[in-house]
C-alpha positions as CSV (number, residue, x, y, z in Angstrom):
1,M,-0.2,0.3,0.3
2,K,1.3,3.3,-0.9
3,A,2.5,5.7,1.8
4,L,0.5,8.3,3.3
5,T,1.7,12.0,2.8
6,P,1.0,14.0,6.1
7,R,-2.0,15.7,4.6
8,Q,-3.3,12.3,4.3
9,A,-2.4,10.8,6.9
10,L,-4.3,13.7,9.1
11,E,-7.6,13.5,7.0
12,E,-7.7,10.1,7.5
13,N,-8.7,10.0,11.3
14,P,-12.0,12.3,12.0
15,A,-11.5,12.3,16.1
16,W,-7.4,12.9,17.0
17,Y,-7.0,12.8,20.8
18,H,-3.5,14.1,20.5
19,T,-2.6,17.4,18.7
20,L,0.5,16.1,17.0
21,E,2.7,18.1,14.3
22,L,3.0,16.0,11.3
23,A,5.0,17.7,9.1
24,P,6.0,21.4,9.2
25,G,2.3,23.2,9.1
26,V,0.5,19.8,9.1
27,V,-0.7,19.7,12.4
28,T,-3.6,17.1,13.8
29,P,-7.0,19.0,15.6
30,G,-6.3,17.1,18.6
31,Q,-8.6,18.0,21.8
32,I,-5.6,18.6,24.1
33,D,-2.4,19.8,22.6
34,H,0.8,18.8,25.3
35,R,3.6,20.6,22.9
36,R,4.8,22.6,24.9
37,L,4.8,20.5,28.2
38,A,7.3,17.9,26.6
39,S,10.4,19.5,27.4
40,R,9.3,20.1,31.0
41,L,8.0,16.7,32.0
42,L,10.3,14.5,30.1
43,P,14.1,14.0,30.5
44,S,16.4,15.4,27.6
45,D,18.1,12.2,27.0
46,L,17.1,8.8,27.2
47,K,19.6,7.1,25.3
48,G,20.3,3.6,25.9
49,R,16.8,3.8,28.2
50,R,13.6,1.4,27.5
51,A,10.7,3.5,27.6
52,L,6.6,2.9,28.4
53,D,4.1,5.1,27.4
54,V,0.8,4.1,29.3
55,A,-2.3,4.8,27.6
56,T,-0.7,6.0,24.5
57,Y,-3.8,6.7,22.5
58,D,-3.0,8.6,19.4
59,G,1.3,8.4,20.6
60,F,2.1,11.3,21.6
61,W,4.0,11.0,24.4
62,A,5.4,7.6,22.6
63,M,7.0,10.0,19.8
64,E,8.3,12.4,22.4
65,L,10.0,9.7,24.2
66,E,11.7,8.2,21.4
67,R,12.7,11.6,20.1
68,R,14.7,11.5,23.4
69,G,16.6,8.4,22.6
70,A,14.7,5.4,24.1
71,E,13.6,2.6,23.1
72,V,10.0,2.7,23.0
73,V,7.5,0.5,23.8
74,A,3.5,1.4,24.5
75,I,0.2,0.2,25.6
76,D,-3.5,0.8,25.1
77,I,-6.6,-1.3,24.5
78,D,-8.6,-1.7,21.7
79,S,-12.1,-1.7,22.1
80,F,-14.8,-0.3,24.6
81,A,-15.5,-3.7,26.0
82,E,-11.9,-3.0,27.5
83,V,-12.5,0.4,29.0
84,D,-13.0,0.7,32.6
85,L,-15.9,3.5,32.0
86,P,-18.5,4.3,35.1
87,P,-20.9,1.3,34.8
88,L,-24.2,3.9,35.2
89,R,-23.8,5.8,31.8
90,R,-21.7,3.3,30.3
91,A,-23.8,2.6,27.1
92,E,-24.5,6.5,26.8
93,A,-21.0,7.1,26.9
94,E,-20.6,4.3,24.0
95,H,-23.1,5.9,22.2
96,R,-21.9,9.4,22.5
97,A,-18.0,8.4,21.5
98,R,-19.1,6.4,18.6
99,A,-21.3,9.2,17.3
100,L,-17.9,11.8,17.4
101,G,-15.9,9.1,15.3
102,V,-14.1,7.9,18.1
103,Q,-12.0,4.6,17.7
104,L,-10.3,2.4,19.9
105,G,-7.8,0.2,18.3
106,G,-4.5,2.7,17.3
107,R,-5.6,4.3,14.0
108,G,-4.2,7.4,14.9
109,F,-1.1,5.9,16.3
110,R,-0.4,4.1,13.1
111,L,-1.1,6.8,11.0
112,A,1.1,9.1,13.1
113,T,4.2,6.5,13.4
114,G,3.6,5.8,10.0
115,V,4.1,9.5,8.5
116,L,6.8,10.2,11.3
117,G,8.9,7.1,10.5
118,S,8.6,6.1,14.4
119,S,9.8,2.9,15.5
120,A,7.7,2.9,19.0
121,E,5.7,-0.3,19.3
122,R,2.2,-0.6,20.3
123,V,0.7,-3.4,22.4
124,R,-2.2,-4.2,23.1
125,C,-2.5,-4.5,26.9
126,S,-5.1,-2.8,29.6
127,V,-2.7,-1.6,32.2
128,Y,-4.5,-3.6,34.7
129,D,-2.7,-6.6,32.7
130,L,0.6,-4.7,32.9
131,A,3.6,-6.8,33.4
132,P,7.3,-7.2,32.1
133,E,6.0,-10.3,29.9
134,A,3.4,-8.8,28.4
135,I,5.6,-6.2,26.6
136,G,8.8,-7.9,26.2
137,G,10.8,-7.2,29.2
138,S,11.2,-4.1,31.7
139,V,11.2,-0.8,31.2
140,D,13.3,2.0,32.8
141,F,11.3,4.7,32.1
142,A,7.3,4.8,32.3
143,F,5.5,8.0,31.9
144,S,1.3,8.2,32.1
145,A,-0.7,10.9,31.5
146,D,-4.3,11.3,31.7
147,I,-5.3,8.3,32.6
148,L,-5.6,7.5,36.4
149,I,-9.0,9.8,36.6
150,H,-10.9,7.1,34.1
151,L,-9.6,3.8,36.7
152,R,-11.9,2.4,38.7
153,D,-8.9,1.7,40.6
154,P,-5.7,3.7,40.1
155,V,-3.6,2.4,42.6
156,R,-3.7,-1.0,41.8
157,A,-2.7,0.7,37.7
158,L,0.4,2.1,39.5
159,E,1.1,-1.4,41.4
160,R,1.3,-2.7,37.6
161,V,3.5,-0.1,36.3
162,R,6.1,-0.5,39.1
163,A,6.1,-4.2,38.4
164,A,7.1,-3.4,34.7
165,L,9.7,-1.2,35.8
166,T,13.5,-2.1,36.5
167,P,14.6,-1.7,40.4
168,G,15.4,2.1,41.1
169,G,13.4,2.8,37.8
170,T,11.4,5.9,36.9
171,I,8.2,7.1,36.6
172,R,6.8,10.5,35.8
173,L,2.9,11.1,35.2
174,M,0.5,14.2,34.7
175,E,-3.3,14.1,35.8
176,P,-5.8,16.6,36.0
177,V,-6.6,18.0,39.6
178,S,-9.3,19.8,41.5
179,M,-7.7,23.2,42.1
180,R,-10.3,24.0,44.4
181,F,-9.7,20.4,46.4
182,S,-6.0,21.0,46.6
183,L,-6.6,24.4,47.8
184,L,-8.8,23.5,50.2
185,A,-7.2,20.7,52.0
186,P,-3.0,20.9,50.5
187,R,-1.8,18.3,52.7
188,R,-4.9,16.0,52.9
189,A,-5.4,13.5,50.0
190,V,-8.9,14.4,48.8
191,S,-10.5,13.0,45.9
192,H,-14.1,13.8,44.6
193,F,-15.9,10.8,43.6
194,A,-17.3,11.1,40.3
195,A,-19.1,7.8,39.0
196,H,-22.6,8.1,39.5
197,Y,-22.6,11.0,37.0
198,S,-19.8,11.3,35.0
199,F,-19.6,9.5,31.5
200,Y,-15.7,8.8,31.9
201,N,-14.4,9.7,34.9
202,W,-14.2,8.2,37.9
203,W,-12.1,10.4,40.4
204,Y,-11.3,13.9,40.7
205,P,-8.3,14.2,42.8
206,N,-6.5,17.1,44.8
207,V,-2.5,16.8,44.4
208,A,-2.2,15.5,47.6
209,A,-4.2,12.7,46.2
210,V,-2.5,11.9,43.8
211,R,0.6,12.0,45.4
212,A,-0.8,9.3,47.8
213,W,-1.8,7.1,45.1
214,L,2.0,6.5,44.2
215,E,2.7,6.2,47.8
216,A,0.2,3.8,48.0
217,A,1.2,2.3,44.8
218,G,4.7,1.2,46.7
219,F,6.8,4.2,44.8
220,V,9.9,6.5,46.5
221,G,11.2,9.3,46.1
222,I,8.2,11.5,45.2
223,R,8.3,14.6,43.8
224,M,6.2,17.1,42.4
225,I,7.0,18.5,39.5
226,G,4.5,21.7,38.4
227,L,1.2,22.6,37.6
228,H,0.5,22.8,34.3
229,R,-2.8,23.8,32.2
230,P,-2.2,22.4,28.8
231,P,-4.6,24.0,25.6
232,S,-8.1,21.9,25.2
233,V,-11.2,21.6,24.5
234,P,-13.5,23.2,26.4
235,D,-14.7,19.9,28.2
236,M,-11.5,19.1,28.9
237,R,-9.7,22.1,29.8
238,A,-8.3,21.5,33.4
239,W,-5.4,22.2,35.7
240,H,-3.2,19.2,36.0
241,V,-0.5,18.2,38.3
242,S,2.9,16.2,37.3
243,F,5.2,13.9,39.6
244,E,8.3,11.7,39.7
245,A,8.5,8.9,42.0
246,R,11.1,5.7,41.7
247,C,10.6,2.1,41.9
248,P,12.4,1.1,45.1
249,P,15.8,-0.5,44.3
250,G,15.7,-4.1,45.3
251,S,12.0,-4.5,44.8
């Protein structure tokens, strides 16, 4: 099959999640734009390291990891049946997603990596099932963004990421947070439960709760990187917190 041009690849996907520059002047109309954050959230040099992108979707972070020299494996799921949606509005959430042209299965990832010549490998795997044997071995570095609030059990997910890391390996993550709860309870972990009314979200944590999730999952050396508000469509506009943590040596 003839390779697509960047413009053809852009038009092939009606529902881009990530804003990606496929070529100069050819930018996907994503729902969220992380481009200005990559240099703040990722190490500048990952040469010789194996890196994991958790819940990769269109692959923005996978390709940023690769751009920094890492060998990249990315995980995601392929069907709505695998999505950990809140049950009360699951059918309506699936209908809304399909009406918008949203497809799971890596369409955007394949288009973007094909055009950009990326060697990042996408593996069908739920974060709940993550293990070294599922992704061809352990990783030295893991990155996760905007996924924990969509999971019934964020601590279990982080435990699986820790299990995939080499001892002493590093995770960096970014998650939406409630600034109201962060200001009202800066030192106490507070997370608003949203699954009884939200289509896609289980939690709205404060900054302390995201730190507590990492601690409960067994990570050490936890440090906050910063607060961010990436450009996005109105429904997704939110403050995000980023953290770095390490898998305990010898674990």
